[in-house]
Backbone as CSV, one residue per row, in Angstrom:
resi,resn,N_x,N_y,N_z,CA_x,CA_y,CA_z,C_x,C_y,C_z
1,UNK,-102.241,-40.045,105.547,-101.120,-39.326,105.034,-101.724,-38.128,104.499
2,UNK,-101.342,-37.098,104.875,-101.643,-35.640,104.234,-100.007,-35.100,103.700
3,UNK,-100.503,-34.917,101.944,-99.510,-34.718,101.622,-99.258,-32.769,100.939
4,UNK,-98.847,-32.179,101.229,-99.268,-30.893,100.627,-97.790,-30.508,99.536
5,UNK,-98.005,-29.583,98.669,-97.206,-29.445,97.666,-97.236,-27.945,97.197
6,UNK,-96.199,-27.399,96.673,-96.128,-26.262,96.323,-95.309,-25.780,95.074
7,UNK,-95.281,-25.131,94.549,-94.592,-25.015,92.693,-93.283,-23.964,93.295
8,UNK,-92.206,-24.895,92.842,-90.673,-24.305,93.722,-89.908,-24.300,92.022
9,UNK,-90.883,-23.955,91.005,-89.798,-23.928,89.493,-89.238,-22.696,89.679
10,UNK,-89.601,-21.437,90.097,-89.059,-20.584,90.140,-87.576,-20.251,91.225
11,UNK,-87.766,-21.407,92.051,-86.508,-21.416,92.880,-85.347,-22.430,92.303
12,UNK,-85.892,-23.187,91.498,-85.191,-24.579,91.167,-84.473,-23.804,89.779
13,UNK,-85.373,-22.689,89.359,-84.388,-21.947,87.969,-83.540,-21.227,88.515
14,UNK,-83.693,-20.207,89.647,-83.090,-19.444,90.314,-81.669,-20.109,90.707
15,UNK,-81.777,-21.722,91.323,-80.752,-22.244,91.668,-79.257,-22.638,90.774
16,UNK,-80.394,-22.925,89.518,-79.457,-23.105,88.184,-78.741,-22.041,87.591
17,UNK,-79.224,-20.997,87.534,-78.897,-19.746,87.116,-77.730,-19.074,88.072
18,UNK,-78.040,-19.413,89.464,-76.600,-19.137,90.146,-75.375,-19.975,90.336
19,UNK,-75.949,-21.112,89.886,-74.525,-22.575,89.493,-73.786,-22.175,88.063
20,UNK,-74.537,-21.575,87.288,-74.429,-21.058,86.231,-73.358,-20.483,86.209
21,UNK,-73.966,-19.274,86.881,-72.825,-17.839,87.186,-71.204,-18.327,87.941
22,UNK,-71.921,-19.117,88.677,-70.823,-19.766,89.688,-69.617,-20.289,88.246
23,UNK,-70.513,-21.091,87.778,-69.182,-21.707,86.576,-68.356,-20.474,85.817
24,UNK,-69.805,-19.487,85.317,-68.653,-18.359,84.574,-67.323,-17.635,85.272
25,UNK,-68.149,-17.457,86.302,-66.711,-17.062,87.221,-66.227,-17.524,87.445
26,UNK,-65.727,-18.852,87.818,-64.644,-19.713,88.141,-63.969,-19.524,86.911
27,UNK,-64.572,-19.698,85.185,-63.655,-19.920,84.244,-63.140,-18.585,83.795
28,UNK,-63.789,-17.481,84.368,-63.324,-15.856,84.240,-62.017,-16.259,84.846
29,UNK,-61.883,-16.342,86.225,-60.956,-16.110,86.647,-59.709,-17.240,86.478
30,UNK,-60.170,-18.346,85.579,-59.062,-19.553,85.365,-58.483,-18.913,84.127
31,UNK,-59.192,-18.206,83.133,-58.754,-17.516,81.881,-57.746,-16.203,82.652
32,UNK,-58.271,-15.362,83.372,-57.360,-14.418,84.018,-56.090,-14.407,84.182
33,UNK,-55.950,-15.753,85.331,-54.883,-16.221,85.894,-53.980,-16.662,85.045
34,UNK,-54.439,-17.772,83.463,-53.942,-18.512,82.990,-52.794,-17.399,82.077
35,UNK,-53.377,-16.525,81.486,-52.911,-15.149,81.060,-51.843,-14.302,81.952
36,UNK,-52.418,-14.241,82.591,-52.182,-13.145,83.812,-50.363,-12.435,83.214
37,UNK,-49.525,-13.568,83.351,-48.171,-13.215,83.222,-47.538,-13.669,82.428
38,UNK,-48.609,-14.091,81.518,-47.759,-14.533,80.137,-47.518,-13.447,79.407
39,UNK,-46.210,-13.175,78.631,-45.938,-12.176,77.797,-45.550,-12.553,76.473
40,UNK,-45.458,-13.514,76.113,-45.518,-14.293,74.590,-46.824,-14.331,74.068
41,UNK,-47.086,-13.716,72.797,-48.522,-13.575,72.287,-49.379,-14.783,71.995
42,UNK,-47.560,-15.902,71.016,-48.584,-17.377,70.880,-49.060,-17.990,72.409
43,UNK,-48.426,-17.834,73.404,-48.365,-18.267,74.904,-49.787,-17.895,75.636
44,UNK,-49.803,-16.423,74.842,-51.158,-16.138,75.795,-52.329,-16.931,75.094
45,UNK,-52.814,-17.171,73.638,-53.774,-17.699,73.425,-53.555,-19.290,73.600
46,UNK,-52.733,-19.886,74.247,-52.288,-21.097,74.268,-52.977,-21.357,75.543
47,UNK,-52.186,-20.291,76.267,-53.098,-20.680,77.726,-54.338,-20.516,77.984
48,UNK,-54.624,-19.457,76.852,-56.258,-18.932,77.197,-57.027,-20.626,76.817
49,UNK,-56.849,-20.547,75.321,-57.569,-21.722,75.181,-57.782,-23.050,75.325
50,UNK,-56.144,-23.561,76.820,-56.550,-24.579,77.410,-57.179,-24.312,78.784
51,UNK,-57.218,-23.018,78.961,-58.290,-23.025,80.764,-59.608,-23.108,79.913
52,UNK,-60.106,-22.183,78.782,-61.432,-22.665,78.387,-62.066,-24.085,78.246
53,UNK,-60.719,-24.892,77.650,-60.975,-26.351,77.148,-61.721,-27.135,78.522
54,UNK,-60.908,-26.803,79.556,-61.202,-27.173,81.083,-62.544,-27.576,81.332
55,UNK,-63.274,-26.413,80.901,-64.261,-26.054,81.174,-65.678,-26.374,80.487
56,UNK,-64.950,-26.308,79.276,-66.405,-26.557,77.752,-65.835,-27.966,77.414
57,UNK,-65.950,-29.324,78.095,-65.145,-30.400,77.754,-66.163,-31.231,76.957
58,UNK,-66.949,-30.484,75.867,-67.705,-30.789,75.015,-67.358,-30.195,73.736
59,UNK,-66.594,-29.107,73.854,-66.384,-28.601,72.496,-65.278,-28.635,72.291
60,UNK,-64.620,-27.621,70.831,-63.627,-27.864,70.009,-63.202,-26.275,70.175
61,UNK,-61.852,-25.937,70.598,-61.765,-24.164,70.753,-60.149,-23.837,70.024
62,UNK,-60.401,-23.120,68.992,-59.325,-22.913,67.877,-59.192,-21.557,68.157
63,UNK,-57.527,-20.786,68.614,-57.313,-19.476,68.235,-56.215,-19.241,67.039
64,UNK,-56.652,-18.177,66.581,-56.135,-17.312,65.321,-55.617,-16.268,65.756
65,UNK,-54.584,-16.000,64.546,-53.640,-14.475,64.753,-54.101,-13.861,63.188
66,UNK,-54.399,-13.200,63.075,-54.836,-12.515,61.540,-53.605,-11.994,60.977
67,UNK,-52.782,-12.208,60.084,-52.122,-12.026,59.158,-52.453,-11.912,57.898
68,UNK,-52.182,-10.596,57.301,-52.579,-10.290,56.052,-53.795,-10.417,56.021
69,UNK,-54.167,-11.181,54.942,-55.984,-11.410,54.590,-56.117,-12.388,55.018
70,UNK,-55.319,-13.745,55.962,-55.883,-14.874,56.506,-55.808,-14.758,58.362
71,UNK,-56.725,-16.093,58.796,-56.689,-15.801,59.854,-56.012,-17.369,60.610
72,UNK,-54.365,-17.116,60.826,-53.519,-18.704,60.859,-53.432,-19.214,61.901
73,UNK,-53.827,-20.263,62.112,-54.183,-21.176,63.447,-52.629,-20.989,64.550
74,UNK,-53.112,-20.766,65.542,-51.893,-20.398,66.482,-52.091,-21.805,67.916
75,UNK,-53.407,-22.069,67.985,-53.143,-23.142,69.215,-55.128,-23.598,69.053
76,UNK,-55.114,-25.456,69.406,-55.955,-25.590,69.478,-55.959,-26.488,70.679
77,UNK,-57.805,-27.076,71.094,-57.823,-27.764,72.072,-58.763,-28.842,71.418
78,UNK,-59.192,-29.593,72.250,-60.504,-31.062,71.390,-59.594,-31.415,70.326
79,UNK,-60.761,-32.824,70.523,-59.701,-33.961,69.308,-60.093,-33.228,67.544
80,UNK,-59.879,-32.218,67.058,-60.082,-32.243,66.209,-59.222,-31.591,64.966
81,UNK,-59.490,-31.740,63.688,-57.832,-30.830,62.665,-58.927,-29.937,62.588
82,UNK,-58.300,-28.574,63.322,-58.579,-26.909,62.848,-58.178,-26.715,61.684
83,UNK,-58.516,-25.681,60.760,-57.833,-25.173,59.321,-57.206,-24.825,59.843
84,UNK,-55.612,-24.538,59.338,-54.468,-24.340,59.909,-54.721,-22.893,59.191
85,UNK,-55.277,-22.356,58.439,-55.622,-21.150,57.132,-56.966,-20.537,57.216
86,UNK,-57.393,-19.280,57.607,-58.656,-19.408,57.170,-58.650,-17.953,56.143
87,UNK,-59.484,-18.052,55.359,-59.611,-16.277,54.228,-60.868,-15.438,55.331
88,UNK,-60.279,-14.758,55.264,-61.521,-13.539,55.643,-62.290,-13.191,54.857
89,UNK,-62.198,-13.614,53.441,-63.530,-12.962,52.571,-64.638,-14.597,52.505
90,UNK,-64.428,-15.303,53.820,-65.308,-16.966,53.844,-65.563,-17.032,55.045
91,UNK,-66.630,-17.822,55.256,-67.069,-18.311,56.221,-67.344,-17.362,57.463
92,UNK,-67.807,-18.299,59.021,-68.650,-17.161,59.716,-67.103,-16.442,60.508
93,UNK,-65.981,-17.300,60.511,-64.662,-17.036,61.175,-64.404,-15.541,60.624
94,UNK,-64.607,-15.573,58.857,-64.392,-14.228,58.257,-65.595,-13.064,58.784
95,UNK,-66.487,-13.826,58.243,-67.529,-12.507,58.974,-67.190,-12.244,60.251
96,UNK,-66.953,-12.708,61.543,-66.730,-12.164,62.495,-65.946,-11.257,62.513
97,UNK,-64.829,-11.597,62.176,-63.650,-10.788,62.188,-63.923,-9.171,61.084
98,UNK,-64.252,-9.627,59.757,-64.588,-8.754,58.892,-65.777,-7.397,59.451
99,UNK,-67.003,-7.947,60.631,-67.699,-7.212,61.570,-67.206,-6.577,62.146
100,UNK,-65.989,-7.387,63.007,-65.602,-7.395,64.818,-66.927,-7.432,65.340
101,UNK,-68.226,-8.381,65.296,-68.710,-8.576,65.884,-68.635,-9.926,66.253
102,UNK,-69.050,-10.648,68.023,-69.231,-11.834,67.859,-70.296,-12.575,67.564
103,UNK,-70.590,-13.785,66.875,-70.980,-14.520,66.114,-71.335,-15.720,66.530
104,UNK,-72.949,-16.161,66.721,-73.719,-17.602,67.357,-74.157,-17.984,65.917
105,UNK,-73.405,-19.127,66.259,-74.634,-20.680,64.877,-74.504,-21.371,65.625
106,UNK,-76.247,-21.482,66.053,-76.643,-22.879,66.605,-76.709,-24.302,65.618
107,UNK,-76.955,-23.873,64.873,-76.448,-24.945,63.802,-75.870,-24.843,62.264
108,UNK,-74.918,-25.372,62.132,-73.798,-24.813,61.122,-74.081,-25.883,60.010
109,UNK,-74.927,-26.382,60.156,-75.381,-27.339,59.008,-76.530,-26.616,58.137
110,UNK,-77.142,-25.869,58.911,-78.315,-24.728,57.656,-77.485,-23.146,57.728
111,UNK,-76.514,-23.213,58.085,-76.151,-22.008,57.535,-74.853,-21.310,56.388
112,UNK,-75.882,-20.625,55.917,-75.234,-20.299,54.736,-73.572,-19.837,54.749
113,UNK,-72.856,-19.106,56.000,-71.839,-18.881,55.598,-70.995,-19.670,56.226
114,UNK,-71.851,-20.894,56.792,-70.618,-22.435,57.504,-70.019,-22.389,55.875
115,UNK,-68.277,-23.070,56.192,-67.740,-23.745,55.166,-68.665,-25.046,55.118
116,UNK,-67.476,-26.058,54.328,-68.033,-27.171,54.517,-68.134,-28.063,55.757
117,UNK,-69.241,-28.074,56.109,-69.444,-28.864,57.182,-68.983,-29.849,57.569
118,UNK,-68.361,-29.511,59.648,-67.279,-30.509,59.912,-67.908,-31.201,60.424
119,UNK,-67.487,-32.988,60.230,-68.301,-33.831,60.782,-68.685,-33.843,62.427
120,UNK,-69.587,-33.507,62.846,-69.884,-33.866,64.251,-69.906,-32.584,65.240
121,UNK,-69.552,-31.634,63.780,-69.807,-30.419,64.928,-71.709,-29.773,64.644
122,UNK,-71.683,-29.060,65.845,-73.664,-28.597,65.727,-73.195,-27.094,65.522
123,UNK,-72.698,-26.753,66.690,-72.806,-24.774,66.642,-71.360,-24.205,66.672
124,UNK,-71.472,-23.033,66.622,-69.832,-22.259,66.642,-70.469,-20.795,67.191
125,UNK,-69.402,-20.899,67.727,-69.208,-19.224,68.125,-67.349,-18.850,67.799
126,UNK,-67.726,-18.031,67.299,-66.516,-17.063,66.570,-66.346,-15.498,67.172
127,UNK,-65.419,-15.155,67.912,-65.431,-14.158,69.114,-63.903,-13.633,68.380
128,UNK,-64.284,-11.928,68.030,-62.923,-11.186,67.462,-62.329,-11.372,68.604
129,UNK,-60.829,-11.222,68.294,-59.912,-10.854,69.382,-59.289,-9.093,69.165
130,UNK,-59.007,-8.211,70.080,-58.567,-7.176,69.659,-57.415,-6.422,70.390
131,UNK,-56.845,-5.296,69.862,-55.616,-4.640,70.244,-56.256,-3.433,69.864
132,UNK,-56.119,-2.515,70.895,-56.843,-1.369,70.965,-57.595,-0.654,69.661
133,UNK,-58.308,-1.559,69.605,-59.861,-1.541,68.769,-59.337,-2.065,67.427
134,UNK,-58.415,-2.295,66.991,-58.030,-3.334,65.751,-58.145,-4.541,65.846
135,UNK,-58.747,-5.391,64.877,-59.341,-6.864,64.956,-57.847,-7.566,64.505
136,UNK,-57.279,-8.930,65.681,-56.333,-9.048,65.623,-56.014,-10.472,65.531
137,UNK,-57.345,-11.600,65.774,-57.277,-12.553,65.961,-58.967,-13.304,66.257
138,UNK,-58.866,-14.292,66.749,-60.128,-15.153,66.726,-60.003,-16.187,67.737
139,UNK,-61.453,-16.079,68.694,-61.707,-17.371,69.010,-62.399,-18.340,68.617
140,UNK,-62.436,-19.259,68.530,-63.697,-20.188,67.636,-64.022,-21.101,68.586
141,UNK,-65.025,-20.922,68.718,-65.649,-22.537,69.695,-66.520,-23.458,69.254
142,UNK,-66.349,-24.630,68.815,-67.242,-25.239,68.435,-68.127,-26.422,69.313
143,UNK,-69.300,-26.892,69.006,-69.790,-27.592,70.007,-69.998,-29.441,69.132
144,UNK,-70.003,-30.330,69.621,-70.100,-31.638,69.431,-70.909,-32.740,70.000
145,UNK,-71.487,-33.290,68.671,-72.376,-34.437,69.815,-73.816,-33.878,69.747
146,UNK,-74.550,-33.066,68.880,-75.455,-32.239,69.313,-75.346,-31.624,69.989
147,UNK,-75.117,-31.333,71.142,-75.141,-30.430,72.217,-74.755,-28.832,71.385
148,UNK,-75.796,-28.092,71.544,-76.112,-26.476,70.970,-76.120,-25.171,72.364
149,UNK,-75.022,-24.833,71.097,-74.141,-23.401,72.079,-75.568,-22.474,72.368
150,UNK,-75.546,-21.813,73.649,-76.875,-20.427,73.205,-75.714,-19.184,73.485
151,UNK,-77.227,-18.516,73.601,-76.630,-17.151,73.897,-75.909,-16.782,75.283
152,UNK,-75.944,-18.034,75.994,-75.392,-17.763,77.521,-74.010,-17.893,77.219
153,UNK,-73.681,-19.043,76.377,-72.413,-19.438,76.022,-71.582,-18.104,74.789
154,UNK,-72.233,-17.660,74.369,-71.619,-16.483,74.009,-71.461,-15.381,74.772
155,UNK,-72.089,-14.808,75.310,-71.683,-13.866,76.531,-70.538,-14.312,77.532
156,UNK,-70.649,-15.759,77.426,-69.445,-16.197,78.361,-67.919,-16.014,77.257
157,UNK,-68.094,-16.456,76.284,-66.922,-16.174,75.047,-66.686,-14.774,75.264
158,UNK,-67.529,-13.841,75.136,-67.113,-12.283,74.530,-66.623,-11.938,75.908
159,UNK,-66.705,-12.486,77.311,-66.011,-12.036,78.734,-65.055,-12.802,78.631
160,UNK,-64.388,-13.710,78.217,-63.314,-14.483,77.782,-62.394,-13.898,77.306
161,UNK,-62.852,-13.002,76.051,-61.884,-12.481,75.084,-62.025,-11.136,75.336
162,UNK,-62.357,-10.627,76.275,-62.369,-9.428,76.844,-60.855,-9.027,77.916
163,UNK,-60.509,-10.424,78.231,-59.625,-10.890,79.821,-58.166,-11.186,78.164
164,UNK,-58.991,-11.724,77.160,-57.564,-12.082,76.541,-57.013,-10.903,75.592
165,UNK,-57.852,-9.902,74.831,-57.478,-8.859,74.758,-56.635,-8.504,75.407
166,UNK,-56.973,-8.082,76.369,-55.988,-7.638,77.832,-54.220,-7.740,77.610
167,UNK,-54.370,-8.853,77.717,-53.096,-9.898,77.528,-52.621,-9.976,75.777
168,UNK,-53.346,-9.594,75.473,-53.064,-9.715,73.925,-52.144,-8.319,73.817
169,UNK,-52.655,-7.225,74.168,-52.073,-5.693,74.397,-50.657,-5.990,75.153
170,UNK,-50.934,-6.531,76.065,-49.729,-6.497,76.922,-48.904,-7.150,76.368
171,UNK,-48.984,-8.362,75.487,-47.954,-9.070,75.120,-47.372,-8.458,73.881
172,UNK,-48.386,-7.571,72.900,-47.936,-6.710,71.431,-46.719,-5.498,72.122
173,UNK,-47.497,-4.865,72.874,-46.223,-3.800,74.016,-45.331,-4.539,74.320
174,UNK,-44.933,-5.639,75.162,-43.888,-6.166,75.334,-43.010,-6.546,74.222
175,UNK,-43.436,-7.284,72.771,-42.327,-7.533,71.551,-42.183,-6.481,71.099
176,UNK,-42.758,-5.134,71.028,-42.574,-3.633,70.534,-41.405,-3.393,71.594
177,UNK,-41.629,-3.423,72.771,-40.469,-2.495,73.668,-39.224,-3.361,73.460
178,UNK,-38.958,-4.866,72.903,-37.900,-5.803,73.442,-37.874,-5.673,71.377
179,UNK,-38.317,-5.290,70.646,-38.004,-4.485,69.444,-37.432,-3.803,69.645
180,UNK,-37.704,-2.963,70.253,-36.839,-1.168,70.360,-35.281,-1.260,71.273
181,UNK,-35.624,-1.994,71.820,-34.188,-2.282,72.872,-33.332,-3.319,72.006
182,UNK,-33.543,-3.939,71.850,-32.686,-4.989,70.714,-31.761,-3.566,69.672
183,UNK,-33.129,-2.843,69.026,-32.665,-2.104,68.057,-31.403,-0.848,68.407
184,UNK,-32.253,-0.327,69.590,-31.189,0.359,70.305,-29.514,-0.164,70.721
185,UNK,-29.668,-1.572,71.248,-28.635,-1.899,71.768,-27.830,-2.228,70.626
186,UNK,-28.116,-2.763,69.487,-27.473,-3.039,68.236,-26.630,-1.373,67.706
187,UNK,-27.362,0.006,67.656,-26.862,1.234,67.365,-25.657,1.380,68.267
188,UNK,-26.030,1.205,69.471,-25.180,1.958,70.591,-23.892,0.631,70.892
189,UNK,-24.221,-0.401,70.833,-23.257,-1.898,70.328,-22.378,-1.232,69.711
190,UNK,-22.581,-0.461,68.740,-21.643,-0.977,67.260,-21.098,0.638,67.038
191,UNK,-21.735,1.712,67.752,-21.402,3.072,67.772,-19.982,3.508,67.971
192,UNK,-19.257,4.286,67.026,-18.045,4.929,67.108,-17.867,5.839,68.627
193,UNK,-19.113,6.746,68.574,-19.621,7.371,69.808,-19.708,6.463,71.381
194,UNK,-19.520,7.125,72.443,-20.053,6.521,73.629,-21.378,7.130,73.880
195,UNK,-21.950,5.861,74.368,-23.082,6.019,74.531,-23.376,6.240,76.352
196,UNK,-24.197,6.888,77.171,-24.661,6.819,78.445,-25.723,6.926,78.918
197,UNK,-25.952,5.971,79.442,-27.583,6.037,80.310,-27.377,6.438,81.710
198,UNK,-27.858,7.427,82.358,-27.704,8.264,83.745,-29.026,8.330,84.319
199,UNK,-28.880,8.074,85.726,-30.321,7.965,86.175,-30.237,9.981,86.371
200,UNK,-31.558,10.554,86.789,-31.289,12.421,86.909,-30.350,12.905,88.192
201,UNK,-29.597,11.935,88.683,-28.723,12.301,90.327,-27.529,12.138,89.157
202,UNK,-27.427,11.778,88.637,-25.661,11.230,87.532,-25.515,9.672,87.517
203,UNK,-26.516,8.946,88.362,-25.382,7.553,88.599,-25.598,6.818,87.346
204,UNK,-24.572,5.954,86.315,-24.604,5.112,85.544,-25.272,4.160,85.292
205,UNK,-26.176,3.911,84.284,-27.070,2.995,84.347,-26.468,1.794,83.041
206,UNK,-25.793,2.502,82.066,-25.438,1.815,81.050,-23.866,2.520,80.066
207,UNK,-23.223,1.921,79.748,-22.206,2.635,78.690,-22.203,1.733,77.978
208,UNK,-21.876,2.085,76.554,-21.451,1.275,75.431,-20.513,0.859,75.160
209,UNK,-19.933,0.319,74.635,-18.391,-0.972,74.230,-17.717,0.609,73.912
210,UNK,-17.521,1.636,73.409,-17.197,2.315,73.098,-16.234,3.047,74.441
211,UNK,-16.548,3.174,75.332,-15.802,3.844,76.095,-14.539,2.941,76.825
212,UNK,-14.249,1.814,75.875,-13.295,1.102,76.798,-12.247,1.900,75.569
213,UNK,-12.412,1.903,74.373,-11.474,2.525,73.310,-11.285,3.658,73.659
214,UNK,-12.009,4.869,74.539,-11.915,6.257,74.732,-11.552,6.834,76.199
215,UNK,-11.624,5.914,76.978,-11.240,6.005,78.466,-10.903,5.100,78.706
216,UNK,-10.891,4.218,78.661,-10.060,2.688,79.102,-10.870,2.215,80.197
217,UNK,-12.196,2.330,80.639,-12.720,1.660,81.097,-13.326,0.419,80.575
218,UNK,-14.078,-0.437,81.073,-15.185,-1.644,80.771,-16.195,-1.123,80.842
219,UNK,-16.920,-1.924,80.114,-18.799,-1.479,80.229,-18.942,-1.250,81.606
220,UNK,-18.535,-2.166,82.507,-19.604,-2.409,83.584,-18.520,-1.490,84.601
221,UNK,-17.412,-1.418,84.449,-16.683,-0.661,85.766,-17.102,0.846,86.302
222,UNK,-17.998,1.618,85.588,-18.315,2.749,86.032,-19.975,2.564,86.562
223,UNK,-20.730,1.356,85.670,-21.847,1.164,86.221,-22.419,1.589,88.004
224,UNK,-23.024,2.064,88.259,-23.008,2.464,89.641,-22.718,3.464,90.413
225,UNK,-21.739,4.177,89.284,-21.022,5.319,90.003,-21.576,6.399,89.278
226,UNK,-20.941,7.714,89.978,-22.150,9.061,89.647,-20.731,9.480,88.532
227,UNK,-21.385,9.559,87.637,-20.409,10.323,86.262,-19.849,11.578,86.433
228,UNK,-20.390,12.211,87.530,-19.749,13.803,87.714,-18.900,13.432,88.366
229,UNK,-18.433,12.537,89.304,-17.151,12.164,90.295,-16.177,12.344,89.210
230,UNK,-16.003,11.777,87.603,-14.989,11.377,87.094,-14.918,13.351,86.164
231,UNK,-15.596,13.947,86.241,-15.320,15.177,85.409,-14.340,16.651,86.452
232,UNK,-13.672,16.562,84.862,-12.328,17.496,85.885,-13.026,18.410,87.007
233,UNK,-12.296,19.038,87.942,-13.482,19.569,89.042,-13.242,21.255,88.057
234,UNK,-12.662,21.765,87.504,-12.715,23.147,86.753,-13.766,23.092,86.036
235,UNK,-13.944,21.959,85.603,-15.031,21.804,84.093,-16.445,21.252,85.126
236,UNK,-16.396,21.440,86.224,-17.784,20.709,86.455,-19.162,21.611,86.796
237,UNK,-18.678,23.024,86.980,-19.929,23.542,87.011,-20.566,23.715,85.492
238,UNK,-19.674,23.799,84.250,-20.262,24.365,83.218,-20.645,22.877,83.162
239,UNK,-20.713,21.861,83.567,-21.219,20.435,82.633,-22.758,20.546,83.629
240,UNK,-22.686,20.717,85.018,-23.634,20.832,85.574,-24.828,21.368,85.278
241,UNK,-24.394,22.715,84.723,-25.387,23.627,84.204,-26.353,23.312,83.122
242,UNK,-25.173,22.764,81.939,-25.814,21.780,80.932,-26.474,21.033,81.699
243,UNK,-25.992,20.044,82.313,-27.249,18.731,82.729,-28.764,19.313,83.134
244,UNK,-28.276,20.262,84.214,-30.007,20.985,84.851,-30.545,21.907,84.089
245,UNK,-29.965,22.208,82.750,-31.145,22.373,81.904,-31.469,21.797,80.912
246,UNK,-31.023,20.490,80.713,-31.962,19.513,80.158,-32.935,19.045,80.868
247,UNK,-32.648,18.913,82.006,-33.480,18.344,82.999,-34.823,19.075,82.984
248,UNK,-34.527,20.361,83.113,-35.512,20.994,83.203,-36.320,21.512,81.978
249,UNK,-36.116,21.009,81.154,-36.815,21.460,79.017,-36.195,20.055,78.662
250,UNK,-37.329,19.204,78.521,-36.721,18.122,77.571,-37.161,18.099,76.310
251,UNK,-37.301,19.283,75.766,-37.190,19.667,74.296,-35.502,20.146,74.056
252,UNK,-35.068,20.304,74.813,-33.150,21.046,74.655,-32.601,19.871,74.798
253,UNK,-31.244,19.810,73.902,-30.323,19.154,73.890,-28.802,19.696,74.118
254,UNK,-28.595,20.189,75.664,-27.875,20.663,75.983,-26.428,20.036,75.552
255,UNK,-25.666,20.883,75.454,-23.960,20.701,74.635,-22.869,21.010,75.846
256,UNK,-21.894,20.511,76.049,-20.739,21.161,76.570,-19.238,20.324,76.427
257,UNK,-18.388,21.142,76.333,-17.325,20.531,76.059,-16.277,19.996,78.095
258,UNK,-15.461,19.184,77.813,-14.949,18.938,79.196,-14.393,18.109,79.370
259,UNK,-13.200,17.929,80.284,-12.316,17.185,80.490,-12.878,15.741,81.726
260,UNK,-12.744,14.201,80.976,-13.269,13.345,82.062,-11.680,12.699,82.013
261,UNK,-11.632,11.996,83.692,-10.921,11.210,84.136,-10.565,9.760,83.442
262,UNK,-9.405,9.548,82.336,-9.336,8.166,81.540,-8.868,7.255,82.842
263,UNK,-8.770,5.853,82.497,-8.425,4.976,83.477,-7.143,5.322,83.926
264,UNK,-6.312,5.619,83.359,-4.721,5.683,83.772,-4.444,7.130,84.647
265,UNK,-5.739,7.824,84.694,-5.415,8.789,85.481,-5.323,9.927,84.725
266,UNK,-4.786,10.087,83.295,-4.947,11.539,82.757,-6.324,12.158,82.483
267,UNK,-6.288,13.209,81.584,-7.897,13.945,81.180,-7.985,13.691,79.460
268,UNK,-8.746,13.128,79.433,-9.664,13.437,78.266,-10.845,14.177,77.884
269,UNK,-10.589,15.556,76.666,-11.663,16.074,76.360,-12.625,15.317,75.826
270,UNK,-13.774,15.472,76.209,-15.127,14.943,75.472,-15.789,15.928,75.271
271,UNK,-16.889,15.853,74.007,-17.802,16.694,73.778,-19.304,16.212,73.666
272,UNK,-20.303,16.404,74.524,-21.343,15.687,75.056,-22.609,16.510,74.486
273,UNK,-23.517,15.644,74.357,-24.823,16.274,74.115,-25.816,15.066,74.477
274,UNK,-26.589,15.574,75.549,-27.540,15.090,76.439,-29.109,15.204,75.925
275,UNK,-29.708,14.158,75.976,-31.347,14.022,75.938,-32.196,13.365,77.189
276,UNK,-32.849,14.357,77.416,-34.195,13.826,78.135,-34.812,12.855,78.182
277,UNK,-34.509,11.710,78.719,-36.135,10.681,78.021,-36.264,10.042,79.531
278,UNK,-36.788,11.089,80.550,-37.395,10.660,81.772,-38.354,10.179,81.426
279,UNK,-38.991,10.932,81.236,-40.668,10.351,80.264,-41.382,9.371,79.719
280,UNK,-39.810,8.540,78.889,-39.851,7.532,78.137,-40.127,6.503,78.993
281,UNK,-41.210,5.057,78.706,-41.873,3.944,79.577,-40.429,3.412,79.684
282,UNK,-39.429,3.176,78.916,-38.539,2.365,78.605,-37.093,2.662,79.228
């Protein structure tokens, strides 16, 4: 029997790299899908942590948010007790956030930055999380049972953090918009003046409660109606000229005095000031 052999080391290594790349792409897709529709900041971190934990079953993963001078635990995966609060002035986590750079510690028992060694932990990866260039949190990956994390693991976690960063920015923007809306609603709901939001063509999209006291309508009655249909015919040209002036130049705040039809059919004189908010995202 004649047996021939050839060296397939390179081919085997190439196959292993392809499998590794496939796992990485699957993980990134899992993370991206998990956080895509999440608008709550804590929900983003929880979903991201769980998605990574499904792939790294030999690790412990914790997500932190920056509050003042401390990192505060938001979610963890794996059988461990993560620190609830971590100072920025100490440890690998603190150094990663202070420097704004991801860090890999292959052997935590030999690292001068490591805090008291946690039993069973071999390696640690700390990746800062950002919103508009500002560090806002951290992902902390720890391996157990003698498994050492590598530069490849660091690269994957950095790629994961980029997806999480986008979701964090979206969630924080949503929170700011929601806060602004709540503040706006509180102001308009309690204002003695009538506040109306209209589309460019005059269709009413919001009326503050003052409309009932001033004009007899409920908040909902004029929604979807054209406000110009309720202006006295003799005043309509004046009102439209002022309105068009505000549409053309957002810097202006045109005003007009005119008669508006009360629910009982009578006419009430109003003085209105317009503000062009067409370019505002909300």
